[in-house]
C-alpha positions in Angstrom: -37.7 -37.2 -0.1 -35.2 -35.7 -2.5 -32.7 -38.2 -4.0 -30.0 -35.8 -4.0 -27.4 -38.5 -5.1 -29.5 -39.4 -7.9 -30.0 -35.6 -9.2 -26.0 -34.9 -8.9 -26.0 -38.3 -11.1 -28.6 -37.0 -13.5 -26.2 -33.8 -13.7 -23.1 -35.4 -14.3 -24.4 -37.6 -16.7 -25.9 -35.1 -18.9 -22.8 -33.0 -18.5 -20.8 -35.7 -19.7 -22.8 -36.6 -22.5 -23.0 -32.5 -23.5 -19.0 -32.8 -23.2 -18.8 -35.4 -25.6 -21.2 -33.8 -28.1 -19.1 -30.9 -27.9 -15.9 -33.0 -28.5 -17.0 -34.9 -31.6 -18.5 -31.6 -33.0 -14.9 -29.6 -32.5 -13.1 -32.7 -34.0 -15.3 -32.5 -37.2 -15.1 -29.3 -37.6 -11.2 -29.2 -37.1 -11.0 -32.3 -39.6 -12.8 -30.2 -42.2 -10.5 -27.0 -41.5 -7.9 -29.2 -42.4 -8.9 -30.8 -45.5 -10.7 -27.5 -47.0 -8.3 -25.5 -45.5 -11.2 -23.1 -44.7 -12.2 -22.5 -40.9 -15.8 -22.8 -39.7 -16.7 -21.5 -36.4 -13.4 -20.7 -34.9 -14.6 -19.0 -32.0 -16.7 -22.5 -31.2 -13.4 -24.3 -32.0 -11.5 -22.4 -29.6 -13.5 -22.2 -26.5 -14.0 -26.3 -26.6 -10.2 -26.1 -27.0 -10.0 -24.4 -23.8 -12.8 -25.7 -21.8 -11.1 -29.3 -22.5 -7.7 -28.5 -23.1 -5.9 -30.9 -20.3 -8.4 -33.9 -21.3 -7.9 -33.4 -25.1 -3.8 -33.2 -24.5 -4.2 -36.8 -23.0 -6.3 -38.0 -25.3 -4.7 -36.8 -28.7 -1.3 -38.1 -27.2 -3.0 -41.6 -26.6 -4.2 -41.4 -30.1 -0.6 -41.1 -31.1 -0.7 -37.8 -32.5 1.9 -35.4 -32.5 2.8 -33.6 -29.0 1.4 -30.4 -28.4 -1.4 -31.1 -31.7 -4.2 -29.4 -29.3 -1.7 -26.2 -28.9 -0.9 -25.8 -32.3 -4.7 -26.0 -33.4 -5.3 -23.2 -30.6 -2.7 -21.1 -32.0 -4.0 -21.4 -35.4 -7.6 -20.5 -34.2 -6.5 -17.9 -32.6 -4.2 -16.3 -35.7 -7.4 -16.6 -37.7 -9.7 -15.4 -35.2 -7.7 -11.9 -34.9 -5.7 -11.6 -38.7 -8.5 -8.8 -39.5 -7.9 -6.8 -35.8 -3.6 -7.2 -36.5 -4.4 -6.3 -40.2 -5.6 -2.8 -39.2 -2.4 -1.6 -36.5 0.0 0.0 -38.2 3.3 -1.2 -38.6 4.8 1.0 -36.3 2.6 0.1 -33.2 3.6 -3.7 -33.9 6.7 -5.6 -32.2 8.1 -8.8 -33.0 9.4 -11.2 -30.1 12.1 -13.7 -30.9 13.0 -16.4 -28.4 16.7 -16.4 -27.8 17.2 -20.0 -28.5 17.1 -18.9 -32.2 20.6 -17.8 -31.7 23.9 -19.8 -32.5 26.0 -20.9 -29.4 28.8 -18.7 -30.3 26.5 -15.6 -30.7 28.1 -12.5 -29.7 25.1 -10.8 -28.5 25.2 -9.2 -25.5 21.8 -9.0 -23.4 20.7 -5.8 -22.2 18.5 -5.5 -19.4 15.4 -3.3 -21.0 15.9 -4.4 -24.7 17.2 -8.1 -24.3 19.9 -9.4 -26.6 21.1 -6.8 -28.9 22.0 -8.3 -32.4 25.4 -7.4 -33.9 24.0 -8.7 -37.2 26.7 -11.3 -37.6 25.3 -13.5 -39.8 25.7 -16.8 -37.5 21.8 -16.9 -37.7 18.7 -15.0 -39.9 17.8 -13.2 -36.9 19.9 -10.0 -38.3 18.6 -10.2 -41.6 15.1 -10.3 -40.0 15.4 -7.3 -37.8 16.9 -5.3 -40.6 13.7 -6.1 -42.6 11.4 -4.9 -39.4 13.6 -2.0 -39.4 12.7 -0.6 -42.6 8.9 -1.1 -41.8 9.2 0.5 -38.3 8.7 -2.6 -36.7 10.7 -2.9 -33.0 12.2 -6.4 -32.8 13.4 -8.2 -29.3 15.0 -11.4 -29.0 14.0 -12.1 -25.2 15.8 -14.1 -22.7 12.7 -15.5 -20.7 8.9 -15.2 -20.5 9.4 -12.8 -17.9 11.2 -10.6 -19.9 8.0 -10.2 -22.3 6.1 -8.2 -19.7 8.7 -5.6 -19.8 9.2 -5.2 -23.4 5.5 -4.7 -23.1 5.5 -2.2 -20.8 7.9 -0.2 -21.8 6.7 0.1 -25.8 2.9 -0.3 -25.1 2.2 -2.0 -28.4 -1.4 -2.5 -30.2 -0.4 -5.4 -31.6 2.5 -8.5 -31.1 3.7 -11.3 -33.2 5.8 -13.7 -31.3 8.0 -17.0 -32.1 7.9 -19.8 -29.7 7.3 -23.5 -29.3 3.7 -24.5 -29.3 2.9 -24.5 -25.2 5.0 -20.7 -24.6 2.7 -19.7 -28.0 -0.6 -20.7 -26.2 0.4 -19.3 -22.8 1.4 -16.2 -24.2 -1.8 -15.8 -26.1 -3.9 -15.9 -23.2 -1.7 -13.3 -22.0 -2.7 -11.6 -24.8 -6.4 -11.7 -25.0 -6.5 -10.5 -21.3 -4.7 -7.7 -22.3 -7.1 -7.0 -25.4 -3.6 -6.9 -27.8 -4.0 -8.6 -31.0 -1.3 -10.7 -31.8 0.1 -14.0 -34.0 2.2 -16.7 -33.2 4.8 -18.8 -35.5 5.7 -22.0 -34.4 9.1 -23.1 -34.2 10.0 -25.9 -36.5 12.8 -27.1 -34.2 12.0 -26.3 -30.4 14.8 -26.7 -27.3 16.6 -24.7 -25.5 19.7 -24.1 -28.0 19.8 -23.3 -31.5 16.0 -23.8 -32.7 14.8 -23.3 -36.2 12.2 -21.2 -37.6 10.5 -20.3 -41.0 11.9 -16.5 -41.7 9.8 -15.7 -44.3 6.8 -17.0 -42.3 7.7 -14.8 -39.9 8.4 -11.8 -42.3 4.5 -12.4 -43.9 3.1 -12.3 -40.5 4.4 -8.8 -39.5 3.3 -7.5 -42.6 -0.2 -8.6 -42.7 -2.2 -5.3 -43.8 -5.8 -4.9 -44.8 -6.7 -6.0 -48.0 
């Protein structure tokens, strides 16, 4: 008689060993990438990070690593993978999405139901200067009030590439949507997240929107 439970136990054991091996290989590859600034097998790393996303999040937090560490690595891998594809997209076919939390508390911008917050270039934050910079390259900028608004912007503009700014969790979720839509993108992490008056490196954004073929 076939021992079903024995077979199941064997399958689970083999599966567990494979998962551990994948995890160890990924840790070594990520460590190498961090130390050398050279990424080996980014697709493989990203596959493991997605496949073991929740266990890895729990493990890294238990080890005392920065919260959202796995999300940040995932974002870095996707930025690396889609760099060349993004570089081929003309500037006028790209859009830049900014979270409304970058605005100051006393921001005079008015919310447009179709275009998001309309910057008045008041000088209270760096958004106005960034918009002027992007306008010179015919790159449309949208200050979005929330995740659901992003879908509206995509339907409205039909972009071929998207550069987005947000917290690490939002960037990962957005990247999964872009992969489904087959739109190359690039994510820029906030340096200070939250709901109000967050911070970002505006120079990083400028470099990201201007990525082009060498």
